[in-house]
Residue, then its C-alpha position, 0 to 999 in steps of 0.5 A: x554630289x555625294x557630299x551634298x546628298x549626305x549634308x542634306x540627309x544629315x540636316x534632315x536627321x537633325x530636323x527629325x531629332x529636334x521636331x518629333x513630328x517631322x515628316x521624314x519620308x516626305x523630306x527624304x523623297x524631296x532631298x533624293x529627288x533634288x539630288x537626282x535632278x542635279x546629277x542629271x542636269x550636270x550630265x546634260x550640260x556637261x559641267x558642274x555649277x560654276x565649272x568652265x570647260x570645253x565639254x560644256x554644252x549649255x548654261x544653267x539658269x537657276x531653278x523653278x519650283x514644281x509641286x509633285x504629288x506622291x503617296x507621301x504627300x505633295x513635295x515641293x521640288x526645286x528643278x534646275x533650269x537650262x538657258x535654252x530650255x532643253x532640259x526636263x528631268x526624267x524623274x518627272x513627266x511633262x504636265x504630270x505630277x505623279x511618282x510613277x516616273x520615280x518608280x520607272x527611274x529606280x527600276x531602270x537604274x536597278x536593271x542597268x546595275x547602278x550601285x546604291x553606294 
C-alpha cells in the first residue's frame, strides 16, 4: 500500500512540475483519502484485492464516485464498494460531504500513536 501511495504522490509531483497551475493540495487530499479508504476496505474484507485466503469475510465490488466538499474545493473520490454493502469509509460521513470526518480520523490516529512513516 505504501508503494501505491508513493507512486500516486510521484505522479502528482510530475504533474505539478509540468503544469505550473496544478492544485497540489486538492490532488494531495484526493490521493491520501483514496489510499486511506483502500487500506480500510482491505482490513474490512480481510484480504487485498485479488488475494484468496481463509480470513476473507467479503468480496469487493468495484468503486463508486463520490464528491467530497473540503476547504480546498470539491474532491472527486473513488470509494471502494463491498458486495454486501457492509462497508462505508470512516473518512466520510453518510449523507454528508464535509472534511470534519477527515479531521476526526487524523486526530484519532494521532491519539492512538499511528506512525507517520
